[in-house]
C-alpha positions in Angstrom: -23.7 -10.7 -38.3 -23.3 -9.8 -34.7 -25.0 -13.3 -33.8 -21.7 -14.7 -35.9 -19.3 -12.5 -34.4 -20.2 -13.2 -30.9 -20.4 -17.5 -31.8 -16.9 -16.8 -32.5 -14.8 -14.6 -30.8 -17.5 -14.6 -27.7 -15.2 -16.7 -25.4 -12.1 -15.0 -26.5 -13.8 -11.8 -25.9 -14.8 -12.7 -22.3 -11.2 -14.4 -21.5 -10.3 -10.7 -22.8 -12.4 -9.0 -20.2 -12.0 -11.2 -17.2 -8.1 -10.8 -17.4 -8.3 -7.2 -17.8 -10.3 -6.6 -14.2 -8.2 -9.2 -13.2 -5.1 -6.9 -13.6 -6.8 -3.5 -12.7 -8.3 -4.6 -9.7 -5.8 -6.8 -8.4 -2.1 -6.9 -10.1 -2.0 -2.8 -9.7 -2.1 -0.4 -7.3 -5.6 2.0 -7.4 -5.0 5.4 -7.8 -4.0 6.6 -4.2 -6.3 9.1 -2.5 -5.3 10.0 1.4 -8.3 12.1 1.9 -10.5 9.0 0.7 -8.4 6.7 3.2 -10.5 5.9 6.7 -8.2 5.3 9.6 -8.9 4.6 13.2 -5.7 6.4 15.4 -6.5 5.4 18.5 -9.5 3.7 20.3 -11.3 6.9 21.1 -9.7 9.0 17.8 -10.8 8.2 14.0 -10.2 10.0 10.5 -8.8 10.5 7.3 -5.2 9.5 6.9 -5.0 13.4 4.8 -5.3 14.1 8.7 -2.1 13.1 9.9 0.3 12.6 6.3 3.6 14.1 6.1 5.4 13.8 3.3 7.5 12.7 2.0 5.8 9.3 3.3 5.9 5.4 2.5 2.2 3.9 3.1 2.3 0.4 3.2 -0.9 -1.9 3.4 -0.3 -5.4 5.1 -2.3 -7.2 6.8 -1.0 -10.0 10.0 -2.1 -13.1 8.0 -0.6 -12.6 4.5 2.4 -14.2 4.3 4.4 -11.9 2.1 3.5 -8.7 4.4 5.0 -10.4 7.7 8.5 -11.5 5.5 8.1 -8.0 4.5 8.1 -6.0 7.5 12.0 -6.8 8.8 13.8 -5.3 5.0 11.4 -2.4 5.6 12.4 -1.6 9.2 15.9 -2.3 7.9 15.9 0.2 5.0 13.4 2.7 7.3 17.0 4.9 9.0 17.8 5.3 5.6 15.0 6.7 4.6 14.1 8.3 7.7 16.8 9.8 7.7 16.0 11.4 4.2 12.9 12.9 5.4 10.6 9.9 4.7 7.1 9.2 7.2 6.1 5.7 7.6 2.5 4.8 7.8 1.3 1.2 8.1 -1.8 0.1 8.0 -4.4 -2.1 8.4 -7.6 -4.1 9.0 -6.3 -6.2 12.0 -7.9 -6.0 15.2 -6.2 -3.9 17.7 -3.7 -6.7 19.6 -1.9 -7.9 16.3 -1.7 -4.3 15.6 0.1 -4.1 18.8 2.0 -6.7 17.8 3.6 -5.2 14.8 3.8 -2.1 16.4 6.3 -3.3 18.8 8.6 -4.6 16.2 8.8 -1.3 13.9 10.4 1.7 15.0 8.9 3.6 17.5 8.1 6.7 15.1 6.3 4.6 12.6 2.5 5.1 12.3 0.5 1.3 12.7 -3.4 2.6 12.6 -6.3 0.5 11.6 -9.0 1.2 9.4 -12.5 -1.0 9.5 -11.8 -2.4 5.9 -8.9 -2.6 3.3 -11.6 -2.6 0.7 -13.0 1.3 1.8 -9.1 2.0 1.3 -9.1 0.4 -2.5 -6.8 -2.4 -1.3 -7.6 -5.4 -2.7 -4.2 -7.2 -3.2 -1.6 -7.6 0.1 1.1 -5.9 0.4 0.4 -2.5 -1.4 2.8 0.4 -1.1 3.3 4.1 -2.0 5.8 6.1 -2.2 4.5 9.8 -1.8 7.8 12.7 -2.9 7.5 15.8 -1.3 5.7 17.8 -4.1 2.7 14.8 -2.6 3.1 13.3 -5.9 3.0 9.6 -5.7 6.7 7.8 -6.5 6.0 4.4 -6.3 2.3 2.5 -6.1 2.8 -1.4 -5.9 1.4 -4.5 -5.1 3.5 -7.4 -3.9 6.8 -6.6 -2.0 9.0 -4.2 -3.0 12.8 -4.4 -3.2 13.7 -3.0 0.1 17.7 -4.3 -0.2 18.0 -3.1 -3.6 19.7 0.4 -3.9 18.3 1.3 -7.2 14.3 1.1 -5.4 15.9 3.3 -2.4 17.9 5.8 -4.3 14.5 6.5 -6.5 12.7 7.0 -3.4 15.4 9.5 -2.2 15.3 11.2 -5.5 11.5 12.4 -4.5 12.9 14.0 -1.3 14.9 16.5 -2.9 
């Protein structure tokens, strides 16, 4: 009976399991856990993201080699002032080298934090870009993989509501 089931449905079952694994690994953002995210604040100081995280916050994981990440950066910086005025703090986290991180620091507002981590996988980030918006109460408002719609008023309004 089991052999017959496997013979008839084995391939379909394997495909379904593979699709489910792919979705949960790459197509959705993992639960946001700031205490579990190791960051390098500077050449001589490292710790956990939660050590310096202020709420509400946008936590954005990127890499300089990621085309969608770099295309999204100017859109984020254009939406930044409106969200910063509402109280959002910005954290960009990458596993790029220090020189690449410094280059990004030059193109974002000076009050944004651009930090490194030894591995994005250690942060449970497997798809880039990955963005989390954390509300004033610490709840996750947005957990997204891929580019966010920084020019969409509905998206921005969702973020603004989390600051009230």
